C-alpha positions as CSV (number, residue, x, y, z in Angstrom):
1,M,65.9,13.7,-6.9
2,S,63.2,15.1,-9.2
3,K,63.3,18.7,-10.4
4,P,61.2,21.0,-8.2
5,K,58.0,22.4,-9.8
6,V,57.9,26.1,-10.6
7,F,55.7,26.9,-7.6
8,E,57.7,25.0,-5.0
9,K,60.0,26.5,-2.4
10,P,62.8,25.0,-0.4
11,T,61.8,23.5,3.0
12,G,61.6,26.0,5.8
13,V,61.0,29.2,3.9
14,K,57.7,31.1,3.3
15,D,56.1,33.6,1.1
16,Y,54.5,36.5,3.0
17,L,51.4,38.0,1.3
18,P,50.5,41.7,1.6
19,E,48.4,41.4,4.7
20,A,51.1,39.4,6.5
21,V,53.8,41.8,5.4
22,A,51.7,44.7,6.8
23,K,51.5,43.0,10.2
24,L,55.2,42.2,10.2
25,R,56.2,45.8,9.2
26,A,53.9,47.2,11.8
27,I,55.6,45.0,14.5
28,E,59.0,45.9,13.2
29,T,58.3,49.7,13.2
30,N,56.8,49.7,16.7
31,V,59.5,47.6,18.2
32,L,62.4,49.6,16.7
33,Q,60.8,52.9,17.7
34,C,60.5,51.5,21.3
35,M,64.2,50.5,21.3
36,E,65.2,53.9,20.0
37,R,63.4,55.6,22.8
38,W,65.6,53.6,25.2
39,G,68.7,54.9,23.5
40,Y,69.4,52.0,21.0
41,R,70.3,53.0,17.5
42,E,69.7,50.6,14.6
43,I,72.4,48.8,12.7
44,L,72.3,46.8,9.5
45,T,74.9,44.0,8.8
46,P,75.5,41.9,5.7
47,T,73.5,38.8,4.9
48,L,76.8,37.0,4.1
49,E,79.7,36.7,6.5
50,F,83.0,34.8,6.5
51,Y,82.7,31.4,8.1
52,D,86.1,31.6,9.7
53,T,85.1,34.8,11.6
54,V,81.4,35.3,12.3
55,G,80.4,31.8,11.4
56,V,82.8,30.2,14.0
57,A,81.9,32.9,16.6
58,S,78.2,32.4,16.2
59,S,76.1,30.6,18.8
60,T,74.6,28.4,16.0
61,E,75.8,24.8,15.7
62,D,78.0,24.3,12.7
63,R,75.6,21.8,11.1
64,K,72.8,24.4,11.2
65,L,74.8,27.0,9.2
66,F,74.1,27.6,5.5
67,K,77.5,27.6,3.8
68,L,78.6,28.6,0.3
69,L,81.8,29.4,-1.5
70,D,82.7,32.7,-3.1
71,R,84.7,32.9,-6.4
72,N,88.0,32.6,-4.5
73,G,86.9,29.4,-2.8
74,T,86.5,31.1,0.6
75,T,83.7,29.6,2.8
76,L,80.9,32.1,3.5
77,V,77.8,31.7,5.7
78,M,74.4,33.2,5.6
79,R,74.0,35.0,9.0
80,S,72.4,32.7,11.6
81,D,72.1,35.5,14.2
82,I,72.9,39.2,14.4
83,T,74.9,39.1,17.7
84,A,78.1,37.9,16.2
85,P,78.1,40.4,13.3
86,I,77.5,43.2,15.8
87,A,80.4,42.0,17.8
88,R,82.5,42.2,14.7
89,V,81.3,45.8,14.0
90,V,81.8,46.9,17.6
91,S,85.4,45.6,17.5
92,S,86.2,47.2,14.1
93,L,84.2,50.1,12.8
94,L,83.2,51.2,16.3
95,K,86.5,50.4,18.0
96,D,87.0,54.0,19.0
97,Q,83.5,54.5,20.4
98,P,83.6,54.3,24.2
99,F,81.5,51.8,26.1
100,P,78.7,51.3,26.7
101,I,77.4,50.9,23.2
102,R,73.7,50.4,22.6
103,L,72.6,49.0,19.2
104,S,69.3,47.6,17.8
105,Y,68.5,45.7,14.6
106,H,65.8,43.9,12.6
107,A,66.8,41.4,9.9
108,N,66.2,38.0,8.5
109,V,68.4,35.2,9.7
110,F,69.0,31.6,8.3
111,R,69.4,28.3,10.1
112,A,69.4,24.9,8.5
113,F,67.1,22.5,10.3
114,E,66.0,19.0,9.5
115,A,62.4,18.8,8.2
116,E,60.6,19.4,11.5
117,A,57.1,20.9,12.0
118,G,57.2,24.5,12.9
119,R,60.9,25.1,12.3
120,D,61.8,27.9,9.8
121,A,65.0,28.0,7.9
122,E,64.6,31.7,7.4
123,F,63.0,33.9,10.1
124,F,63.0,37.5,11.3
125,Q,64.5,38.9,14.5
126,A,64.5,42.3,16.1
127,G,66.8,42.8,19.1
128,V,69.3,44.9,21.0
129,E,72.9,44.5,22.2
130,L,74.2,46.4,25.2
131,V,78.0,46.2,25.0
132,G,80.6,47.2,27.6
133,D,78.5,47.0,30.8
134,G,78.8,43.9,33.0
135,S,76.5,45.0,35.8
136,S,73.2,43.6,37.0
137,E,71.7,47.0,36.0
138,S,72.4,46.3,32.3
139,D,71.0,42.8,32.5
140,A,67.8,44.2,34.1
141,E,67.7,47.0,31.4
142,V,67.6,44.5,28.5
143,I,64.9,42.4,30.2
144,A,62.8,45.5,30.9
145,L,63.3,46.6,27.3
146,A,62.3,43.1,26.0
147,I,59.1,43.5,28.0
148,A,58.5,46.9,26.6
149,S,59.2,45.7,23.1
150,L,56.8,42.8,23.4
151,Q,54.1,45.2,24.5
152,A,55.0,47.6,21.6
153,A,54.6,44.6,19.2
154,G,51.1,44.0,20.5
155,V,51.7,40.9,22.6
156,Q,49.2,41.2,25.5
157,Q,49.9,38.1,27.6
158,F,53.4,36.8,28.1
159,K,55.9,35.7,30.7
160,I,59.7,36.1,30.9
161,A,61.5,33.1,32.4
162,L,64.8,34.2,34.0
163,G,67.7,31.8,34.8
164,H,71.5,31.8,35.2
165,V,74.0,29.4,33.7
166,G,76.4,29.9,36.6
167,F,73.9,28.3,39.1
168,L,73.7,25.0,37.2
169,T,77.4,25.0,36.4
170,G,78.3,25.5,40.0
171,L,75.8,23.0,41.3
172,F,77.0,20.3,38.8
173,N,80.6,21.0,39.7
174,E,79.8,20.4,43.3
175,T,77.7,17.3,43.0
176,L,79.2,15.7,39.8
177,Q,82.9,16.7,40.2
178,H,85.1,15.4,37.4
179,R,82.0,13.8,35.7
180,T,82.0,16.0,32.6
181,E,80.0,13.7,30.4
182,A,77.3,13.4,33.1
183,Q,77.1,17.2,33.5
184,Q,76.9,17.6,29.7
185,A,74.1,15.1,29.5
186,L,72.0,16.8,32.2
187,K,72.5,20.2,30.6
188,E,71.4,18.8,27.3
189,C,68.2,17.5,28.9
190,L,67.5,20.9,30.5
191,L,68.3,22.8,27.3
192,N,65.7,20.6,25.5
193,R,63.2,20.8,28.4
194,D,63.3,17.0,28.6
195,Y,62.6,16.7,32.3
196,V,61.8,13.0,32.1
197,G,65.1,12.4,30.5
198,Y,66.8,14.5,33.1
199,R,65.4,12.4,35.9
200,D,66.2,9.2,34.1
201,T,69.8,10.4,33.5
202,I,70.2,11.1,37.2
203,K,68.9,7.7,38.2
204,G,71.5,6.1,35.9
205,L,74.4,7.9,37.5
206,G,74.5,5.7,40.7
207,L,74.5,8.8,43.0
208,D,73.8,8.9,46.7
209,A,70.1,9.3,47.5
210,E,70.7,12.8,49.0
211,V,72.6,14.0,45.9
212,Q,69.9,12.6,43.7
213,R,67.2,14.4,45.6
214,E,69.3,17.6,45.4
215,L,69.6,17.4,41.6
216,E,66.0,16.5,41.1
217,G,64.9,19.3,43.4
218,I,66.1,22.0,41.0
219,L,63.1,21.2,38.8
220,R,60.9,22.8,41.4
221,L,63.0,26.1,41.5
222,R,60.5,28.1,39.5
223,G,58.6,31.1,40.8
224,G,59.1,34.6,42.1
225,Q,61.8,36.3,44.2
226,E,61.4,33.6,46.9
227,I,63.2,31.1,44.6
228,C,66.5,33.0,45.2
229,A,66.3,32.2,48.9
230,Q,65.4,28.6,48.2
231,A,68.3,28.2,45.7
232,Q,70.8,29.5,48.2
233,Q,70.0,26.5,50.4
234,V,70.5,24.0,47.6
235,T,74.2,24.5,47.1
236,H,77.2,26.1,48.8
237,D,79.3,26.3,45.6
238,P,80.7,29.8,45.3
239,M,79.8,30.2,41.6
240,A,76.2,29.1,42.2
241,Q,75.9,31.4,45.2
242,Q,77.3,34.3,43.2
243,S,74.8,33.6,40.4
244,I,71.9,33.7,42.8
245,T,73.1,36.9,44.3
246,H,73.2,38.4,40.8
247,L,69.7,37.3,40.0
248,C,68.5,38.8,43.2
249,E,70.1,42.1,42.2
250,V,68.5,41.9,38.7
251,W,65.1,41.2,40.3
252,D,65.4,44.3,42.5
253,V,66.1,46.5,39.5
254,L,63.1,44.9,37.6
255,E,60.9,45.8,40.5
256,A,62.1,49.4,40.3
257,Y,61.2,49.3,36.6
258,G,57.7,48.1,37.6
259,V,57.8,45.0,35.4
260,S,58.6,42.1,37.8
261,E,55.0,40.9,37.4
262,H,56.0,39.7,34.0
263,V,59.0,37.7,35.2
264,L,59.5,34.4,36.9
265,I,62.8,32.8,38.0
266,D,63.4,29.4,36.4
267,L,66.7,27.9,37.5
268,T,66.3,25.0,35.1
269,M,66.6,27.3,32.2
270,I,70.1,27.3,30.8
271,G,69.9,28.8,27.3
272,D,72.7,27.8,25.0
273,F,75.2,26.9,27.7
274,S,78.2,26.9,25.2
275,Y,77.4,30.6,24.4
276,Y,75.9,32.4,27.4
277,T,78.1,33.2,30.4
278,G,75.5,34.6,32.9
279,M,71.9,35.3,33.2
280,T,69.6,34.0,30.4
281,F,65.9,34.6,29.7
282,E,63.1,33.5,27.4
283,G,59.7,35.1,26.7
284,Y,56.6,33.0,26.1
285,A,53.3,34.3,24.8
286,A,50.0,32.7,25.7
287,D,48.9,29.8,23.5
288,L,52.2,29.6,21.6
289,G,54.6,26.7,22.3
290,F,57.7,28.4,21.0
291,P,59.5,31.3,22.8
292,V,58.9,34.7,21.1
293,C,62.0,36.2,22.8
294,S,65.3,35.0,24.1
295,G,68.5,36.7,25.4
296,G,71.2,36.7,28.0
297,R,74.7,37.6,28.9
298,Y,77.6,36.6,26.6
299,D,80.9,38.1,28.0
300,N,83.3,36.0,26.0
301,L,82.1,36.7,22.4
302,L,83.9,40.0,21.8
303,T,87.2,38.5,22.8
304,Q,87.1,36.5,19.6
305,F,87.1,39.8,17.7
306,G,90.0,41.4,19.6
307,R,88.0,43.8,21.8
308,P,87.2,42.0,25.1
309,A,84.1,43.4,26.7
310,P,81.0,42.2,28.6
311,A,77.8,42.2,26.7
312,T,74.1,41.4,27.1
313,G,71.1,41.5,24.8
314,F,68.0,39.8,23.4
315,A,66.2,39.0,20.2
316,L,62.4,39.0,19.4
317,K,61.2,36.4,16.9
318,T,59.0,38.9,15.0
319,N,57.4,36.3,12.6
320,R,56.3,34.3,15.6
321,I,55.0,37.4,17.3
322,M,53.0,38.0,14.1
323,E,51.3,34.7,14.7
324,V,50.3,35.9,18.2
325,V,49.0,39.3,17.3
326,G,47.4,38.0,14.1
327,K,44.8,36.3,16.4
328,Q,44.0,39.6,17.9
329,G,42.8,41.3,14.7
330,T,44.1,42.6,11.4
331,V,46.2,45.6,10.7
332,E,44.1,48.3,9.2
333,A,45.0,48.8,5.6
334,P,45.4,52.3,4.2
335,S,42.3,53.7,2.4
336,K,42.4,53.2,-1.3
337,V,41.4,55.6,-4.1
338,L,41.1,54.7,-7.8
339,V,41.8,57.4,-10.4
340,A,40.5,56.3,-13.8
341,Y,41.2,58.3,-16.9
342,K,41.1,58.5,-20.7
343,A,44.3,59.1,-22.6
344,P,43.7,62.8,-23.3
345,N,43.2,63.5,-19.6
346,R,46.2,61.5,-18.5
347,A,48.2,64.5,-17.1
348,E,45.3,65.9,-15.1
349,A,44.6,62.4,-13.7
350,F,48.2,61.9,-12.7
351,A,48.3,65.3,-11.0
352,K,45.3,64.4,-8.9
353,A,46.8,61.1,-8.0
354,Q,50.0,62.8,-6.8
355,E,48.0,65.4,-4.8
356,L,46.2,62.6,-3.0
357,R,49.4,60.7,-2.3
358,S,51.1,63.7,-0.9
359,Q,48.5,64.0,1.8
360,G,49.6,60.7,3.3
361,G,47.6,57.8,4.6
362,T,46.0,57.1,1.2
363,M,46.9,54.5,-1.4
364,V,46.2,55.7,-4.9
365,E,45.9,53.6,-8.0
366,T,45.6,54.8,-11.5
367,R,43.9,53.0,-14.4
368,L,43.4,53.8,-18.1
369,L,39.8,53.5,-19.3
370,Q,39.4,51.1,-22.1
371,D,38.7,52.6,-25.6
372,G,35.0,53.4,-26.0
373,S,34.2,53.2,-22.2
374,D,33.4,56.2,-20.0
375,E,33.1,54.3,-16.8
376,I,35.3,52.1,-14.7
377,G,32.6,49.6,-13.9
378,S,32.3,50.3,-10.2
379,T,29.5,49.3,-7.8
380,R,28.6,51.6,-4.9
381,K,28.2,49.6,-1.6
382,E,26.0,50.4,1.4
383,D,28.9,51.8,3.4
384,G,29.7,54.3,0.7
385,T,32.7,52.5,-0.7
386,Y,33.1,51.2,-4.3
387,L,33.8,47.7,-5.5
388,V,35.8,47.4,-8.7
389,N,36.8,44.0,-10.0
390,G,36.7,42.6,-6.5
391,T,38.7,45.4,-4.9
392,V,37.2,47.9,-2.4
393,Y,38.1,51.6,-2.8
394,R,37.1,54.5,-0.6
395,D,36.5,56.6,-3.7
396,V,36.7,56.4,-7.5
397,I,37.6,59.5,-9.4
398,T,37.1,59.5,-13.2
399,F,38.7,61.8,-15.8
400,K,37.0,61.4,-19.1
């Protein structure tokens, strides 16, 4: 392997220039403020965690973890999500705080992908975790907050797809009893949205025609509240029936929030079925193929850290959201003022610059005039601004 050139970066990571950073920070600020208004307080966890604790507990596949060794030979991981670290904190530093606990975050996370178009090895997430409440009310709360957060981030058109892992688990247990590999294969197809592969897998199982139609029929279970009634006719499995009842309850609460217009029920959506234990959801923005939001219930995670408790939450992909809102215009940059000075007037110039900075909303640069020059070399534009070496300033103040 040849040595990388000085300007090259590892695959899957990006440089963010000032305009992009301004957009990302604006999204981050607006989203965290929205979450705080709902009672969620921000937490910050380390970039590095122990593999044997947080790494193992994470929802991320082992092959997608970035691993390294510390000086003692202990395996560490770069955080691949924030949920597992928060579970660690809730079970340790916050072990005496009563439930429910509401926490928010914004941080970069790391996942090792093969070289694929559009897949980032480092990306940014903002999200919440509601720990200690297993009710449909809490599930509806995080969905409603996800909708409010997307709106606060500036996403104008989006849909939340809502599903439940218990429905598919119950249906498959009823129709494919003791056929674990077949169930796993069908779940993998649904997880990857491979509906052609799903149908082909069903055809290869040698099932009765009625069972085959039943399994293929779930691909049509997408829509509004009416899907709950349709799903109840598909299977009589107790787990599946209980899951549909739960989704109906969540829908009723979302209607009370006044946000059900943004939600559709999609019973083919399973999320990471090895991680989630109940309802799952994903948010899709118009004209973007990747989800900008995902979440769900994960009632087993905190048990691994010694404090069993139900939990639910979601994460926004803020760098993907930046791609969406970037099409809607640019973030207005703060006005800039240039203070130019000669050496004898340095103190006076710095005092003026500090005065302008203290007023807020103004970016102030200072620049020493070259020896023998009394002017900075600015050009006055028609709109009243000044152009200096390719940079536009609202005003230029010279001390000479």
